[in-house]
C-alpha positions in Angstrom: -19.1 78.7 179.1 -22.6 79.5 178.0 -24.8 81.1 175.4 -26.7 84.3 176.3 -30.2 84.8 174.9 -31.4 88.1 173.5 -33.3 89.3 176.5 -30.3 88.9 178.7 -28.0 90.5 176.1 -30.3 93.6 176.2 -30.3 93.6 180.0 -26.5 93.4 180.0 -26.2 96.2 177.5 -28.6 98.4 179.5 -26.6 97.8 182.7 -23.3 98.6 181.0 -24.8 101.8 179.6 -25.8 103.0 183.1 -22.5 102.0 184.7 -20.4 103.7 182.1 -22.5 106.9 182.4 -21.6 107.1 186.1 -18.0 106.2 185.6 -17.6 108.8 182.9 -19.1 111.4 185.2 -16.2 110.7 187.5 -13.6 111.2 184.8 -12.9 107.6 183.8 -12.5 106.6 180.1 -12.8 103.2 178.4 -9.8 101.2 177.3 -9.5 97.6 175.8 -6.9 94.9 176.2 -6.5 91.6 174.4 -7.9 88.3 175.5 -4.4 86.7 175.4 -1.4 87.5 177.5 2.0 85.9 177.8 2.0 83.0 180.3 5.1 84.5 182.1 3.0 87.6 182.9 -0.1 85.7 184.0 1.7 83.1 186.0 4.0 85.7 187.8 1.3 88.1 188.7 0.5 87.0 192.3 -3.0 86.2 191.2 -3.5 83.7 194.0 -5.6 80.7 193.3 -6.5 82.1 189.8 -3.0 81.3 188.5 -4.0 77.6 188.8 -7.0 78.2 186.6 -5.3 79.7 183.5 -6.4 78.4 180.1 -3.1 77.9 178.3 -2.7 78.3 174.6 -0.1 76.2 172.8 2.6 77.5 170.6 2.0 77.5 166.9 3.7 75.9 163.8 7.5 75.4 164.0 7.7 76.8 167.5 5.4 74.1 168.7 7.3 71.3 166.9 10.6 72.6 168.2 9.3 72.7 171.7 8.1 69.1 171.4 11.5 67.9 170.2 13.3 69.8 172.9 10.8 68.7 175.7 10.1 72.3 176.5 6.9 74.0 177.6 4.3 73.7 174.8 2.3 76.7 175.8 3.4 80.3 175.6 0.1 82.3 175.9 -2.9 82.2 178.2 -6.4 83.6 178.3 -6.6 86.5 180.9 -8.1 85.4 184.2 -8.9 89.0 185.2 -8.6 92.6 183.8 -6.0 93.9 186.3 -3.0 92.0 185.1 -3.5 93.0 181.5 -4.0 96.6 182.6 -0.6 96.6 184.3 1.0 95.4 181.1 -1.0 97.9 179.0 0.2 100.7 181.2 3.8 99.6 181.1 3.8 99.5 177.3 1.7 102.6 176.7 2.3 105.0 179.6 4.1 107.6 177.5 0.9 108.1 175.5 -1.5 108.0 178.4 -2.8 110.7 180.8 -1.3 110.9 184.3 -3.1 109.7 186.3 -4.9 107.2 184.1 -8.5 106.6 185.1 -9.6 103.6 183.1 -12.8 101.6 182.6 -12.5 98.0 181.4 -15.5 95.8 180.6 -14.9 92.5 179.0 -14.8 88.7 179.2 -12.2 86.8 181.3 -11.6 83.0 181.5 -10.9 80.7 184.4 -10.8 76.9 184.2 -13.3 76.6 187.1 -15.0 73.3 188.0 -18.4 73.8 186.4 -21.1 74.5 189.0 -24.1 76.8 189.5 -23.1 80.4 189.4 -19.5 79.7 188.3 -18.7 80.1 184.7 -15.5 79.5 182.8 -16.1 82.6 180.7 -17.6 85.6 182.4 -17.6 89.4 182.2 -15.7 91.7 184.5 -16.4 95.4 184.9 -13.5 97.4 186.3 -12.4 100.9 187.1 -8.8 101.7 188.0 -6.7 104.7 188.8 -3.0 104.4 187.9 -0.3 107.0 188.9 -1.8 108.4 192.1 -1.0 107.3 195.7 -3.5 109.5 197.5 -6.5 108.1 199.6 -8.5 110.3 197.3 -8.3 107.4 194.8 -10.0 104.9 197.0 -12.6 107.5 198.0 -13.5 108.1 194.4 -13.5 104.4 193.5 -15.9 103.7 196.4 -18.2 106.6 195.5 -18.3 105.9 191.8 -19.0 102.2 192.3 -21.8 102.7 194.9 -23.3 105.4 192.7 -23.3 103.0 189.7 -24.9 100.2 191.7 -27.5 102.6 193.3 -28.4 103.9 189.8 -29.2 100.3 188.9 -31.6 100.1 191.8 -29.5 98.3 194.4 -30.0 99.6 198.0 -28.6 99.0 201.4 -25.1 98.8 200.1 -22.3 98.2 202.6 -18.7 98.7 201.6 -16.4 96.6 203.8 -12.9 98.0 203.9 -9.5 96.8 205.3 -5.8 97.4 204.6 -3.3 94.7 203.6 -0.7 96.4 205.8 -3.0 96.0 208.8 -3.4 92.3 207.9 0.4 92.1 208.0 0.3 93.7 211.5 -2.1 91.0 212.6 0.1 88.3 211.1 3.2 89.7 212.9 1.3 90.1 216.2 0.3 86.4 216.1 3.8 85.4 215.3 3.6 84.1 211.8 6.9 84.2 210.0 7.0 86.7 207.1 7.5 83.8 204.6 4.2 82.3 205.9 2.1 85.5 205.5 0.8 84.6 202.0 -0.4 81.2 203.2 -1.9 82.8 206.3 -3.8 85.3 204.2 -5.1 82.6 201.8 -6.5 80.6 204.8 -7.8 83.7 206.5 -9.7 84.7 203.3 -11.8 81.6 203.7 -13.3 82.7 207.1 -16.7 83.4 205.6 -16.9 80.0 203.9 -15.1 77.7 206.4 -15.8 79.5 209.7 -13.1 79.9 212.4 -12.6 76.2 213.0 -12.1 75.5 209.3 -9.5 78.3 209.0 -7.6 77.2 212.1 -7.7 73.6 210.8 -6.3 74.7 207.5 -3.5 76.6 209.2 -2.6 73.7 211.3 -2.6 71.3 208.4 -0.5 73.7 206.4 2.3 73.4 208.9 2.0 76.8 210.5 3.6 77.3 213.9 1.3 76.1 216.7 2.0 79.2 218.9 1.1 81.5 216.0 -2.2 79.6 215.3 -3.1 79.8 219.0 -2.4 83.5 219.1 -4.6 84.0 216.0 -7.4 81.9 217.6 -7.3 84.2 220.7 -7.5 87.3 218.5 -10.4 86.0 216.3 -13.2 87.1 218.7 -11.9 90.7 218.5 -11.6 90.5 214.7 -15.1 89.0 214.3 -17.0 91.6 216.4 -20.0 92.9 214.4 -18.7 96.4 214.6 -15.1 96.6 215.4 -13.6 100.1 215.1 -10.1 101.0 213.8 -9.3 102.3 217.3 -10.6 99.2 218.9 -8.4 96.9 216.8 -5.4 99.2 217.2 -5.8 99.0 221.0 -5.8 95.1 220.8 -2.5 95.2 218.8 0.0 97.0 221.1 2.9 98.4 219.2 1.1 97.8 215.9 3.0 100.4 213.8 1.9 101.1 210.2 0.7 104.5 211.4 0.1 105.9 207.8 -2.0 102.8 207.0 -4.3 103.4 210.0 -4.6 107.1 209.1 -5.2 106.5 205.5 -8.0 104.1 206.2 -9.6 106.5 208.7 -9.6 109.2 206.1 -11.2 107.0 203.4 -13.9 105.8 205.8 -14.8 109.2 207.2 -14.8 111.0 203.8 -16.6 108.4 201.8 -19.3 108.0 204.5 -19.9 111.8 204.4 -20.6 111.7 200.6 -21.9 108.2 199.8 -25.3 107.7 198.3 -28.3 107.6 200.6 -28.7 104.2 202.3 -25.1 103.2 201.7 -22.2 103.1 204.2 -18.5 102.2 204.5 -17.4 100.2 207.5 -14.1 98.8 208.7 -13.9 95.0 208.6 -10.6 93.4 209.8 -11.6 90.0 208.5 -11.7 91.2 204.9 -8.6 89.7 203.2 -9.2 89.2 199.4 -7.2 86.4 197.9 -5.0 88.2 195.4 -1.4 88.4 196.5 -0.8 91.6 194.5 -2.7 93.8 196.9 -0.6 96.3 198.9 -2.9 98.7 200.6 -6.7 99.4 201.1 -9.0 96.5 200.0 -12.7 96.6 199.8 -15.9 94.7 198.9 -19.5 95.7 198.5 -22.6 93.7 199.7 -26.2 94.6 199.0 -29.1 94.1 201.5 -30.7 90.7 201.0 -27.8 89.1 199.1 -25.3 87.0 200.9 -22.3 87.3 198.5 -20.3 90.4 197.7 -21.2 92.1 194.3 -18.0 94.2 193.9 -14.4 94.1 195.2 -11.0 95.6 194.7 -8.0 97.3 196.3 -4.6 98.9 195.8 -1.8 97.0 194.0 1.1 99.4 193.9 3.9 96.9 193.1 2.4 95.1 190.0 3.3 97.7 187.4 6.7 98.3 188.8 7.8 94.8 188.1 7.1 95.4 184.4 8.2 99.0 184.1 11.2 99.2 186.4 9.7 101.9 188.6 6.9 101.8 191.0 3.5 103.1 189.8 0.7 103.5 192.4 -2.5 101.7 191.3 -5.9 100.9 192.7 -9.1 99.5 191.3 -12.7 98.3 191.9 -14.4 95.5 190.0 -18.2 94.9 189.9 -19.2 91.2 189.9 -21.0 91.7 186.6 -22.6 88.2 186.3 -24.0 88.4 189.9 -25.3 91.9 189.2 -27.1 90.7 186.0 -28.6 87.9 188.0 -30.0 90.3 190.6 -31.3 92.7 187.9 -33.0 89.8 186.1 -34.8 88.8 189.3 -35.9 92.4 189.8 -37.3 92.8 186.2 -34.4 94.7 184.6 -32.8 98.1 184.9 -35.1 100.6 186.6 -36.3 103.6 184.6 -34.7 106.8 185.7 -36.6 110.1 186.1 -35.9 112.3 183.1 -34.5 109.5 181.0 -35.8 109.2 177.4 -38.7 106.8 177.0 -37.6 103.4 175.7 -38.2 102.7 172.1 -41.0 100.3 171.4 -40.3 97.1 169.5 -43.0 96.2 167.0 -43.5 93.5 164.3 -44.8 94.3 160.9 -46.7 91.3 159.6 -46.7 90.8 155.9 -48.3 88.1 153.8 -45.9 85.7 152.2 -47.2 86.6 148.8 -47.5 90.3 149.5 -45.8 93.4 148.1 -42.2 93.1 149.4 -41.3 96.7 148.3 -44.3 98.1 150.0 -43.5 96.2 153.2 -40.0 97.6 153.3 -41.3 101.2 152.7 -43.8 100.7 155.5 -41.2 99.4 157.9 -38.9 102.4 157.1 -41.8 104.8 157.8 -42.5 103.2 161.2 -38.8 103.4 162.1 -38.8 107.1 161.3 -41.6 107.5 163.9 -39.3 106.0 166.5 -40.4 102.3 166.5 -38.0 99.4 166.4 -39.5 97.4 163.6 -39.0 93.7 162.6 -40.5 92.6 159.3 -42.1 89.2 159.7 -44.2 86.9 157.5 -47.7 86.5 158.8 -48.4 82.9 159.9 -51.7 81.0 159.5 -52.0 80.9 163.3 -51.8 84.6 164.0 -52.8 84.2 167.7 -49.9 81.9 168.3 -47.6 84.3 166.5 -48.8 87.2 168.6 -48.2 85.1 171.8 -44.6 84.4 170.6 -44.1 88.2 170.0 -45.3 88.9 173.5 -42.9 86.3 174.9 -39.9 87.8 173.2 -40.4 91.3 174.3 -42.4 92.9 171.4 -44.6 95.8 172.4 -46.9 95.9 169.4 -47.6 94.8 165.9 -49.0 96.1 162.6 -50.3 94.2 159.6 -49.7 95.4 156.0 -53.2 94.7 154.7 -53.2 97.6 152.2 -49.8 98.6 150.7 -51.3 102.0 149.9 -52.0 102.9 153.5 -49.7 103.4 156.5 -50.0 100.4 158.8 -51.5 101.1 162.2 -49.5 99.9 165.2 -51.6 98.0 167.8 -50.2 97.3 171.3 -49.9 93.7 172.4 -52.2 94.7 175.3 -52.0 91.6 177.6 -48.2 91.8 178.0 -48.1 95.6 178.0 -50.7 95.8 180.8 -49.0 93.0 182.8 -45.7 94.9 182.7 
């Protein structure tokens, strides 16, 4: 976990503002869920590898002592590892008071007990949109268009949406001869193709005890799956008797419609090697990559069965999550959130320098007057080394300064020219 300094906090807030503006234009509304959920929910969510990374929270008071005496499980709660599992519980408990369908925005911290390393944090922010209660391909089309619009608004270009379908992955698994009970393990291994390469995935399947004939069949199919541009029709031809007709048709509709309306410079393409590790996915799955960046910056998919396990009836659901920490890293490298044409000019942050022995009441009045003019004003005591003080103000994002030399006169704001011109 890490501390976040003021400049990055402001960058994160600006990014959230732009993202939410786009999502609201598509009819989504913000909701919030608690940081803690019951362990039975988190551990039974088909969250894949993430279920091994739950921060568990011990029982409290007499419940804890009783569990110790009885040799029972000492923890009953856990910190959420994503926003999708809490959303399912939220809908199951509140659906009678929610619109149908529910179009939800969630932005908040999640926690995973990751091994600390560069780019992987134990606490990080997720930024999700989800549609609950609608089974139509229209949902995936809107999720794709809204997410690419949000990223494009933040200045990212050359966006490619890779898309696949979990039922088509099941077709591949059956074609290769993997037993249905082995599908989950097959998908987990297949999902590592980008990191391990073909030989690494095949080795993991063999070491995992998968049938030799099935592994060989998968090895023979990999060249078709890994083609740079394999079409839906091309893969379907390579899988005789594939079945899952509605899944093929749904995917074709999503790709064609989204490509016709997507932001300039973006595209949607079929990728049969896209798996995504979460076991709860049931339909279309997708990820977004930006030109010049090797890792995906957003991902999601359909998870129709998750809410049904809690509610007792199936509720269709699909969502898209922006990799917020990766996005902030990219925006930081690029110098922040780009200014939009027609957007209001940013407010200028200035420091009002006051002598330590000066007129405090006059300083407060002067600061209030400057704020009324639209400045963001920080009252500061003037140091002996004013040049060093101005350099510090430059470093920390101040645009200008004013000195209260005469309490009877309005202070004149002077720009911190060197930094202003550099920007």
